[in-house]
C-alpha positions in Angstrom: 0.0 0.0 0.0 1.2 3.5 -0.7 2.6 5.9 1.9 0.3 8.6 0.8 -2.1 9.5 3.6 -4.1 12.3 2.1 -5.0 13.6 -1.4 -6.1 17.0 -2.7 -9.5 16.9 -4.4 -11.7 19.4 -6.0 -15.3 19.0 -5.0 -18.0 20.4 -7.3 -21.4 21.3 -5.9 -23.6 22.7 -8.7 -21.6 25.5 -10.2 -19.3 26.1 -7.2 -16.1 24.2 -6.4 -14.0 23.7 -3.2 -10.4 22.4 -3.0 -10.0 20.1 0.0 -7.3 17.8 1.3 -8.9 14.5 2.5 -7.5 11.4 4.0 -7.1 8.3 1.8 -8.2 5.9 4.5 -11.8 7.2 4.8 -14.9 5.6 3.5 -17.2 7.5 1.2 -19.9 7.5 3.9 -17.5 9.1 6.3 -16.3 11.6 3.6 -19.9 12.7 3.1 -20.2 13.5 6.8 -16.8 15.3 6.9 -17.8 17.4 3.9 -21.2 18.2 5.4 -19.5 19.5 8.6 -16.8 21.3 6.8 -19.0 23.0 4.3 -21.7 24.0 6.8 -19.0 26.1 8.5 -18.9 28.3 5.4 -22.7 28.2 5.0 -22.8 25.7 2.2 -25.5 23.0 2.4 -25.4 19.6 0.7 -28.4 17.6 -0.5 -29.9 15.3 2.0 -28.8 12.3 -0.1 -26.1 12.4 -2.7 -23.4 10.4 -4.4 -20.1 11.3 -5.8 -19.2 11.2 -9.5 -15.6 11.2 -10.5 -14.9 13.8 -13.3 -13.1 12.5 -16.3 -12.8 8.9 -15.1 -15.2 6.0 -15.4 -15.1 5.0 -11.8 -18.1 3.9 -9.8 -17.9 4.9 -6.1 -19.6 2.9 -3.4 -20.2 4.2 0.1 -18.6 1.5 2.2 -15.2 1.4 0.3 -12.1 3.3 1.4 -11.1 6.2 -0.9 -7.6 4.6 -1.1 -9.1 1.6 -3.0 -10.0 3.7 -6.0 -7.7 5.1 -8.7 -8.2 8.6 -7.4 -5.3 11.0 -6.6 -4.1 14.6 -6.2 -6.0 16.9 -8.5 -8.9 14.7 -9.3 -12.4 16.1 -9.1 -15.6 14.7 -7.5 -19.0 16.1 -8.4 -21.8 15.9 -5.8 -24.9 14.5 -7.5 -28.2 14.6 -5.6 -29.9 11.2 -5.6 -33.1 11.2 -7.5 -36.2 11.4 -5.3 -34.2 12.9 -2.5 -34.8 16.4 -1.3 -33.0 18.4 1.4 
């Protein structure tokens, strides 16, 4: 396993984007909670239910898997997509 402990990601929410450094050994479920807390501090709200889409890569992300298990690295971008039928 790599010695890299964190990566720099760009997170897109609608038309806005935020550059964040996140740990590699975090599940996507935990990342969602960390993002919710971090972004609420700057008055940005997330959809009640959402998933991540990796920009420019055909990678399907699942909630219970560690971020380190995906081919995602520094400079990659994740787009937050509201799940259909879910409303904040």
